N, C-alpha and C positions, 0 to 999 in steps of 0.2 A: 432316880438310882443314876448313880454314877458311875460307868461302863469303866471295868478294869482297863488299866494304859490309857486315860487320858490326862489331860491337865485341868486343876481344877481350879480356881481361884473364887477367895471367900471376898465377898466386900465387905468390908471391915473398916469402921472410922479411926481405929489405929492400924492397919495397914500403911500400901506404900501409896505416896500421892505421886502422879506427873502431870507435868506440862501439858500440852497438846500435842503438842512435839514431841516430847517424849514417849508420849499413850502411841504416838503412830509408831514407831520406832519401834517400843513393846508390842504390837499389835502382828506388825511386822514379823518380828520373832517366833509368837504365840503357832504363827500360821506357816513359819519353816517348818516348825514343830512336828507337822500332817498328824497330828492327834485330834481328836477330838476337845474342844474348849468347854467347860461347865464352868459357870460364872453363875456365883452362889446368893442369893439375899438373903439377911437373915432376917428371924422373924423378931418382933420384939424385945425378946427377952436375948440377944443374940443366938452367937450358933455357941455350941455343946465342945468346951474341949477335946473331943473327940471328934469334932466332924474341925476345926482348927489345924490339929494333927495330919488332918488325912490332904486337908486341902495342901494345892506345888505350891500357893502365893496370897498374901492380903492383902486388896486393891482396894484404897478411900479413895470413891470422890470425891468427899465431903468431912469436916469434922465433926459436920452437923447429921440431927437426924429426919429420916425423908421418912413417909407415909413410902407402904410398896407400887403404888400405878406412880407414883414421882421418882422414884429411883427403877423404874421398871424406861419410863422418858428419858431422864439423864443417862444413864449407861447406854441408851440405842444414838439421841445424839451426841456423844463423846465416844462414841465408838466409829459413826458415820464423818466423822469429822479426823479422826485417826483416819482414818480409811481416804478421805479427799485429801487430806495430806498428801498420804503415800502416791497417791493416782496425779499428782498436782493440780488437781481440783481445782477451783478460785473459791469454793464453801468460806473456805477458813483462810482468815485476814489478820496478816500480823498486821 
């Protein structure tokens, strides 16, 4: 269940694409909002129009379609990389 007054991001191939550096800036913005962040992973049929309208933004990890378990791994890695960039950790290499 999505809590009221939270920020909801729908992972969708039609959403915005980010480089690692741009994602780190976006992650910083999300953290500064002080809201609960919900990241939705769509099912095999995608989202209903109602769900997309209720989301605050759509983010695309790729133009490709991935299975749920793969998306979770990709999402975790990209968020970790973005966090590492924010903290000047050497995980991310340019």
